N, C-alpha and C positions, 0 to 999 in steps of 0.2 A: 688984017687980023693978026694979033700978037699972041704967039704961043707961050705958055708958062715953062720954065725950064722943068725937067723931071724932078719930083721930090729926093731930098737927101735923107737916107734912112739912117738912124743910129739904133743899136739893139742891146738891151740890157738883158743879162742871164739868158744868152741866146741859145744854149742847147746845141741841136744840131743845125738850127737856123731855118726850120720849116715855117715858122711864122714869117720871118723875113722874106724867103722865098715867094710866099704868098703875096705879101705885101708889094714886093718887086712885080710880079706878074700882074696883079690886078690893078695897081696904082702907078705902074712904071716906077721909074727912080732907079737908084743903086743904093747898095748898102755902104756907108761911108765908113763907119766903124762898129766893132762890136765889143762887148765886154763879157768874157767867159774865162773860166778857171779849170774846169774839168778838161784834163789832158786829152781824153778821146774824143770829146766834143771839139777841142781846138784843133785836132787833125782833121777831121771833117770840114771844118769851116775854112782851114788853111786851104784845103783841095779846092772847095767849092767857090772861095772868094780870095784867090791869091791876090797879095797886094794890100788887101784891106787890113787895117791895123785892129790888132787886139788890145784893147786898153786894160784888160785883165781884171782883177778884183774891182768891183765898182765902189768898195768901201775906200780905196786907196787912189782912185782916179782924182787927179787935178781937173775938175770939169771946165775951168776957165782956159785950159789949153786943148781941150776936145774940140774937133772941128764941129761947126754949128750944122744942125740937121732940121729938117721940116716936120719929120715924123719919128716918134720914139716907140718901138717895140718892146715887150718885156716877157720873158718868160717867168715861171715860178722857181725861185730858188728851193731846191727839193732836197736839200742835205737832211732837214729834218723829217722827211718822209720816204727816204729811201732805205728800205728795209726788205730782204729776202726771207720770207717765211711762206712755205708752199701751201697755196690754196687759200691765202687769208687776204681780205679786203681790208686795206686801212685807209682813214683819211689823214691821220697824222701818225708819226711814230708810236705816240703814246694811247692812241684812240684805236682800238681793234673794232671792227664792225661784225667780224664774224665770217662765216664760210662765204664764198662767192655764189650768191643766188639772186633771184629778182627782186626780192624784198630788201636786201642789204644795198644791191646797186640804187635802189630807189631812195633809201636812208642817205647813202653817199651823196647823191645828186642834190638832194634837199640840203645837206650840209654846205655844198659848194654854193648853190643858189642863194642861200640866206646868208652867205659869208660866215659861217660859223665855222670855217676850216680854211686852210689856204687853198688857193684856188685849183687844185686837181686832186684826184684820188688815184691811189697806187693799188695796182693788182698785184701783188707780191708773189714770187715764186714760178713766173712764167716767163 
């Protein structure tokens, strides 16, 4: 019986690496590279995956030089929805849904499910 090698994982907009850790734990494999620009996230990533290269800004990567991978994970670039305003639920920086309550959480979920907004919702101010 032949065993397949563990999958090689690449990660875009990695954040703190939660998705990548889950993929490693569930599917096996190892993170081959990640692409992250947030300095705080990079500190966490360097601690948890020492020696794994950070390709940096995905807009500037020469993908012909990136190590080949079997799985690509991707977070949601959140620069346009990262805002601090106490107690306000946002689906984008310009779209405010109002106070945090069950109805607005349902509306936010519907926006994400219908791809009417970027893939996540921010609860600002907490």
